[in-house]
C-alpha positions in Angstrom: 0.0 0.2 -0.1 1.2 3.4 -0.8 1.1 5.0 2.5 1.8 8.4 1.8 -1.4 8.5 0.0 -3.1 6.8 2.6 -2.2 9.7 4.9 -3.2 11.8 2.8 -6.7 10.2 2.4 -7.0 9.9 6.2 -6.1 13.2 6.5 -8.9 14.7 4.1 -11.2 12.2 5.9 -10.4 14.1 9.3 -10.8 17.5 7.4 -14.3 16.4 6.1 -15.3 15.3 9.3 -14.6 18.1 11.1 -15.4 21.0 9.2 -18.4 19.8 6.6 -21.3 18.3 8.1 -23.2 15.6 6.3 -25.9 16.1 3.6 -28.4 14.2 5.9 -27.4 15.9 8.9 -28.2 19.1 7.2 -31.4 18.1 6.1 -32.6 17.2 9.7 -31.3 20.9 10.8 -33.0 22.8 8.0 -36.4 20.8 8.6 -36.1 21.4 12.6 -35.5 25.3 11.5 -38.3 25.6 9.0 -41.0 24.0 11.9 -39.5 26.3 14.8 -41.7 29.2 15.7 -40.4 32.5 14.4 -39.3 35.6 17.0 -38.1 32.6 20.0 -34.9 31.9 21.2 -35.0 29.0 19.8 -35.3 30.3 16.2 -32.5 32.6 17.0 -30.3 29.6 17.7 -31.1 27.4 14.9 -30.4 30.7 12.9 -27.0 31.1 14.7 -26.6 27.4 14.1 -27.0 27.4 10.4 -24.8 30.2 9.9 -21.9 28.4 11.6 -22.3 25.6 9.6 -21.8 27.5 6.6 -19.0 29.7 7.8 -17.3 26.1 9.0 -17.7 25.0 5.5 -16.8 28.3 3.7 -13.5 28.4 6.4 -12.3 24.7 6.4 -12.8 25.2 9.8 -14.0 22.8 12.6 -17.6 23.4 13.4 -17.4 22.9 16.8 -13.9 23.9 19.1 -14.8 20.3 20.6 -13.6 17.8 18.4 -13.9 15.1 20.5 -11.8 12.1 20.9 -11.2 10.9 17.3 -12.6 7.3 17.1 -12.3 5.2 13.8 -14.2 2.0 12.8 -12.3 0.2 9.7 -13.0 -2.7 7.6 -10.3 -4.4 5.7 -9.7 -6.9 3.4 -7.7 -10.2 3.9 -4.4 -9.7 4.0 -4.2 -6.0 4.4 -1.5 -4.8 6.6 -3.7 -2.8 9.8 -0.4 -2.1 11.6 0.2 0.2 8.7 -3.1 1.6 8.6 -3.2 2.8 12.3 0.3 4.3 11.9 -1.2 6.5 9.2 -4.1 7.3 11.1 -1.8 8.4 14.1 0.3 10.3 11.7 -2.7 12.1 9.9 -4.0 13.2 13.4 -0.8 15.0 14.5 -0.8 16.7 11.2 -4.7 17.4 11.4 -3.8 18.8 15.0 -1.0 21.2 13.9 -3.2 22.4 11.2 -6.1 23.4 13.6 -8.8 20.9 11.8 -8.6 19.2 15.6 -8.2 20.5 18.8 -5.4 18.8 21.1 -7.8 16.6 23.3 -5.8 13.8 24.6 -4.9 14.3 28.1 -3.2 12.2 30.6 -5.7 10.7 32.9 -3.3 10.9 36.1 -1.0 13.4 35.5 -3.6 15.9 33.5 -0.8 16.9 31.1 -2.1 17.5 27.5 0.0 15.6 24.7 -0.6 18.2 22.3 -0.9 16.1 19.1 -4.3 14.3 20.1 -1.9 11.0 20.6 -1.6 8.9 24.0 -2.5 5.9 25.6 -5.6 4.5 23.8 -6.0 7.7 21.5 -7.1 7.6 18.9 -9.6 4.7 19.2 -9.4 2.5 16.2 -11.3 -0.7 16.0 -10.7 -3.2 13.0 -12.4 -5.9 11.9 -11.6 -7.9 9.0 -14.5 -8.6 6.1 -14.6 -10.5 2.5 -15.0 -7.1 0.2 -11.7 -6.0 -1.7 -11.9 -2.2 -0.6 -11.2 -0.4 2.7 -14.2 0.9 4.9 -12.8 3.9 7.1 -15.7 5.6 9.5 -14.6 8.1 11.7 -16.9 10.1 14.4 -15.7 13.1 16.6 -18.3 13.3 19.3 -17.6 16.3 22.0 -17.6 15.9 25.5 -20.7 17.8 26.3 -23.1 15.3 24.2 -20.8 12.7 25.6 -21.0 13.3 28.9 -24.8 12.9 28.1 -24.5 9.2 27.2 -26.6 7.1 29.7 -27.0 3.5 30.6 -29.7 1.8 32.2 -30.0 -1.5 33.9 -33.6 -2.9 33.8 -35.7 -2.9 35.7 -35.1 0.3 37.0 -37.4 3.5 38.2 -37.4 6.7 36.1 -37.9 10.2 37.0 -41.5 11.2 35.7 -41.9 7.7 34.3 -42.4 5.3 37.0 -41.4 1.7 36.6 -39.4 0.6 33.2 -39.2 -3.4 33.1 -37.4 -5.8 30.6 -39.5 -5.2 27.6 -40.1 -3.1 24.8 -42.2 -0.6 26.8 -39.3 -0.8 29.3 -36.9 0.6 26.7 -39.1 3.3 25.3 -39.1 4.9 28.4 -35.2 4.4 29.0 -35.2 6.3 25.8 -37.9 8.8 26.5 -35.8 9.3 29.6 -32.3 9.7 28.1 -33.6 13.0 26.0 -35.0 14.4 29.1 -32.2 14.1 31.3 -29.9 15.7 28.3 -31.8 19.1 28.4 -29.5 21.7 26.8 -26.1 20.4 28.0 -25.9 18.4 25.0 -26.6 21.1 22.2 -29.6 20.2 21.8 -31.3 20.0 19.3 -29.5 15.9 19.0 -29.6 13.1 17.7 -29.2 9.2 19.8 -28.3 5.7 19.0 -29.2 3.2 21.3 -28.3 -0.1 22.2 -30.3 -2.8 23.4 -28.7 -6.0 25.1 -25.0 -6.9 25.2 -23.1 -6.1 28.6 -22.1 -2.3 29.6 -19.2 -1.9 26.9 -20.5 -4.0 24.1 -24.0 -1.9 24.7 -22.5 1.6 24.3 -20.4 0.2 21.0 -23.5 -1.0 19.8 -25.6 2.6 20.7 -22.5 4.4 19.1 -22.6 2.4 16.0 -26.2 3.4 15.3 -24.6 6.9 15.0 -23.3 5.8 11.9 -26.6 5.3 10.4 -28.3 7.8 7.7 -30.9 10.1 9.8 -33.1 9.1 7.0 -33.0 5.3 6.9 -35.9 3.2 8.3 -34.7 0.4 10.8 -35.4 -3.4 9.0 -36.8 -4.7 12.3 -40.4 -3.4 12.6 -41.0 -2.7 16.3 -37.9 -0.8 16.2 -38.6 1.4 13.1 -42.0 2.1 14.8 -40.2 3.1 18.2 -37.8 5.3 16.5 -40.5 6.9 14.8 -42.1 7.3 18.2 -39.0 8.3 20.1 -38.6 11.4 17.8 -42.4 12.8 18.0 -42.7 12.5 21.3 -39.5 13.6 22.4 -40.1 17.2 20.6 -43.1 17.4 22.6 -41.3 17.8 26.0 -40.2 21.7 25.2 -36.6 21.4 26.2 -35.8 23.0 22.6 -32.8 24.0 20.9 -29.9 24.8 23.5 -32.6 24.0 26.4 -33.9 27.5 25.6 -37.5 25.8 25.3 -39.2 25.2 21.3 -40.5 22.8 19.0 -36.9 20.8 18.2 -35.7 18.6 20.9 -34.2 15.4 19.2 -33.8 15.1 15.5 -33.0 11.5 14.9 -33.1 8.1 17.0 -31.5 4.9 15.8 -31.7 1.7 18.0 -29.8 -1.5 17.3 -30.5 -4.6 19.3 -28.2 -7.6 20.6 -28.2 -10.6 22.6 -27.7 -10.5 26.4 -26.9 -12.9 29.2 -30.0 -14.0 31.4 -29.1 -11.3 34.2 -28.6 -8.6 32.4 -30.7 -6.1 30.6 -29.3 -2.9 29.5 -30.4 -0.1 27.7 -27.8 2.0 26.5 -28.0 5.6 24.9 -25.3 7.5 22.9 -26.3 11.2 23.0 -24.8 13.4 20.0 -25.5 17.3 19.9 -26.6 18.9 16.3 -22.9 18.9 15.2 -23.3 15.6 14.2 -19.9 15.2 12.9 -19.2 11.8 11.0 -18.3 10.6 7.9 -16.6 7.4 6.1 -14.8 6.7 3.0 -13.7 4.0 1.2 -10.3 3.0 0.3 -8.5 1.1 -2.4 -6.2 -1.5 -0.4 -3.5 -0.9 -3.1 -3.2 3.1 -4.1 -4.5 4.7 -0.6 -6.9 6.7 -2.4 -10.4 7.1 -1.8 -12.8 5.8 -4.0 -16.0 6.7 -2.4 -17.3 9.2 0.0 -20.5 8.0 2.7 -23.7 10.2 3.0 -23.5 11.9 -0.4 -26.7 11.0 -1.1 -29.7 13.4 -1.9 -29.4 17.2 -1.7 -26.8 19.3 0.3 -28.2 22.1 1.9 -26.1 25.5 1.6 -27.2 27.7 4.1 -25.8 30.9 2.3 -27.7 34.0 3.4 -30.3 31.5 5.0 -30.9 34.0 7.7 -34.6 34.3 8.1 -34.8 35.4 12.1 -35.3 39.1 12.7 -32.7 40.5 15.3 -34.1 40.8 18.8 -36.1 43.9 19.6 -33.5 44.6 21.8 -29.8 43.8 22.6 -28.0 45.1 25.5 -24.7 46.6 24.8 -22.0 45.4 27.8 -18.5 46.7 27.7 -15.8 45.0 30.5 -15.3 45.5 33.2 -19.0 45.7 34.2 -20.7 47.1 37.0 -23.0 45.5 39.5 -25.5 47.9 39.2 -25.4 47.0 35.2 -25.9 43.3 35.8 -28.5 43.3 38.3 -30.5 45.6 35.7 -30.7 42.2 33.7 -33.1 39.4 33.7 -33.7 35.8 32.4 -34.3 36.3 28.5 -32.2 39.4 27.8 -30.1 39.1 24.9 -26.8 41.0 25.0 -24.3 42.0 23.0 -20.3 42.1 24.7 -17.4 44.1 23.6 -14.1 44.5 25.3 -11.9 41.7 27.1 -13.1 38.3 28.2 -11.2 35.7 29.7 -11.2 31.7 28.9 -11.7 29.2 31.8 -12.7 25.7 32.2 -11.8 22.8 34.5 -8.3 23.2 35.0 -8.6 26.9 35.6 -11.7 26.6 38.1 -9.9 24.3 40.1 -6.8 26.2 40.1 -8.3 29.7 41.3 -10.1 27.8 44.1 -6.5 27.9 45.8 -4.4 30.2 44.2 -4.6 34.1 43.2 -5.6 35.2 39.4 -3.0 35.8 36.8 -5.0 38.7 35.7 -7.5 41.4 38.0 -10.9 39.8 37.4 -12.9 42.0 38.9 -16.2 43.3 37.1 -14.9 40.9 34.3 -16.5 38.1 32.0 -15.5 34.3 32.1 -15.8 32.3 29.1 -15.9 28.7 29.5 -14.6 27.9 26.3 -11.4 25.9 25.3 -10.6 27.4 22.0 -8.9 25.9 19.0 -6.1 28.2 18.5 -3.2 28.1 16.0 0.4 30.1 16.2 1.6 31.9 13.4 5.4 32.5 11.7 5.7 35.2 14.0 4.7 33.9 17.0 1.0 35.3 17.3 -2.1 33.4 18.1 -4.9 33.2 16.4 -8.7 31.7 17.0 -9.9 28.9 14.9 -12.7 28.1 17.0 -14.4 29.2 20.0 -17.8 27.8 21.3 -19.0 27.0 24.7 -18.4 24.4 26.4 -21.2 22.6 29.2 -20.8 24.5 32.2 -22.4 22.5 35.1 -19.2 21.1 35.3 -17.8 24.2 37.0 -20.8 24.1 39.9 -18.8 23.2 42.5 -16.6 26.3 42.1 -18.1 29.0 40.1 -20.1 30.7 42.6 -16.8 30.5 45.1 -14.6 32.0 42.4 -17.3 34.9 41.2 -17.2 36.1 45.2 -13.6 35.8 45.4 -12.3 37.7 42.4 -15.5 40.1 41.9 -16.4 38.3 38.2 -19.8 39.5 37.2 -20.9 37.3 34.2 -20.2 34.3 32.9 -20.9 32.8 29.8 -21.3 29.2 28.8 -23.5 26.5 27.6 -26.4 24.0 29.4 -26.9 26.3 32.8 -25.5 25.7 35.8 -27.0 24.6 39.1 -28.5 26.0 42.6 -25.4 26.9 44.1 -24.6 29.2 41.2 -27.9 30.7 41.2 -27.0 31.3 44.9 -23.9 33.2 44.6 -25.3 35.4 41.4 -27.9 36.9 43.6 -25.5 37.4 46.6 -22.7 38.7 44.4 -24.9 40.5 41.6 -23.6 38.1 38.7 -25.2 36.7 35.5 -24.8 33.5 33.5 -24.9 34.2 29.5 -25.7 31.3 27.3 -24.2 31.0 24.2 -25.1 29.0 21.3 -23.2 25.2 22.2 -21.1 24.3 18.9 -21.3 27.8 17.2 -17.3 27.9 17.0 -16.9 29.6 13.6 -19.9 32.2 14.6 -18.1 33.3 18.1 -14.5 33.3 16.3 -15.9 35.5 14.2 -16.8 37.8 17.0 -13.0 37.8 18.5 -10.8 40.5 16.8 -7.4 39.6 18.6 -5.8 37.3 21.3 -3.8 39.5 23.8 -2.3 37.5 26.0 -2.5 34.0 27.8 -2.0 32.8 31.0 -1.7 29.1 32.4 -0.4 27.4 29.2 0.9 24.6 31.3 -2.4 23.5 31.8 -2.7 22.6 27.8 -4.4 25.2 25.2 -7.6 24.0 25.8 -7.7 24.7 29.6 -4.9 28.0 29.5 -7.0 31.1 30.2 -6.9 33.2 26.8 -7.0 36.6 26.9 -9.7 37.7 24.0 -10.7 41.4 22.7 -13.9 40.7 21.2 -17.0 42.9 19.3 -20.8 42.2 19.5 -20.5 38.5 21.2 -24.0 37.8 21.3 -25.4 35.9 24.4 -28.9 35.1 26.3 -29.1 35.7 29.9 -30.5 32.7 31.3 -29.9 33.2 34.9 -30.1 36.4 36.4 -29.4 37.8 40.0 -32.6 37.4 40.9 -33.1 33.9 41.6 -34.6 33.5 38.0 -33.2 30.5 36.0 -34.4 29.5 32.7 -32.6 25.9 32.6 -34.2 25.3 35.9 -38.0 26.2 34.7 -37.6 24.2 31.3 -36.3 20.9 33.7 -39.3 21.2 35.2 -41.8 21.9 32.6 -40.3 19.0 30.2 -40.4 16.2 33.4 -44.3 17.8 33.7 -44.6 16.7 30.2 -42.5 13.3 30.2 -45.0 12.2 33.0 -47.5 12.0 30.0 -45.6 9.1 28.7 -45.8 7.0 31.9 -48.8 4.7 30.8 -47.6 1.6 28.3 -47.8 1.9 24.7 -45.6 -1.2 23.0 -46.9 -4.3 24.5 
């Protein structure tokens, strides 16, 4: 096999997967956007999402800054050297990371050190299977941490909030899948897609669930009962009112795919792999002699272009904020307000929050904004940093720290996605702060708002976890938690749980 050509083919697969949503996913998003009520937060979010999809395509840059843990599933003819393929994958991964098509995401679980090139123990994930066909099939999925953290596995029988007992039957499976959508809320960057694995053991069940995510959005399950269940889940999930980004609305789930395998008598697992709207999976067929791509998958049907697709009217009132922000300004904001931020903000994720609990801040954070973001960064030949992708990360991970850090350093606003919990909400009221929800996955849209990188601290934590000093203009977000005790996230959670309870009674016998 010509290894140089194989490496190029794999690099092209990585780039395409990271930057260009497949045709079937685009069609599902367009359909959801058309069904959304005009003038709502959800409609505004879908407008941002479609703009971001087009920008990523045009810029050949990551759709979302969290390019996940690259997972390859490969089928090879008899006699093909799988070790050579693994070497080519690793070389392509390193190049794609250097070229800012991937964010360096490989972190040592014990030391916390980032390898910087997306290689490490068990990373990337590469799974081989042999088959009798005469070409190589290579599938790749880039599944970010926000949606990966909302994966869930149920062991039947079990009791489910809102739905009661789920038994070892099709109706118990139905309840588990509906509950999986409810528990994800907006933290998994809804509207999303789910793959479901019924049976197996704990590990094979999850593997089966993730395998379902490689199916076409518009296909029909060959198992009649599962085909009915897939259709039912999408229909009913979209009545829960969770909506895009958890803002409420009509589009909560864009697709559901279910697979089944045998199990042992003592165990009955339902495993759910949740995927965000930035549904980045692609596949190619490769000539095993030349290493060239002979076919791309997911190319059937129309490709939706979102150029000049913005149909959503601008909010009637946008509140301008310039950092540093006063407590008086912050306390004047309320849930539902749309703000536009200009000035400086500082990124801060898991490592920064843990660090600040016991250390001084490297900069004066009084009146400032912390952005829950791990950007994709690239350094030019002059040594200057540039932001290639910069959407928000899931904020709930910082719940143990956020309120204390805001009060300790005088931080007035936090930007992220998915909302935070009661401890942070209480601190916002006590201290005078707000939580601002940005659109998860919209990494190109927000990168365009960042006009300069003015510094960086704590680079020892790695590029995603460092504190970047960013100069922004017209950075738009929605107030979803205010200083008056209001939380849109808590409200949507409560209302969607009430609607979930409507599906407690048996449906499938």
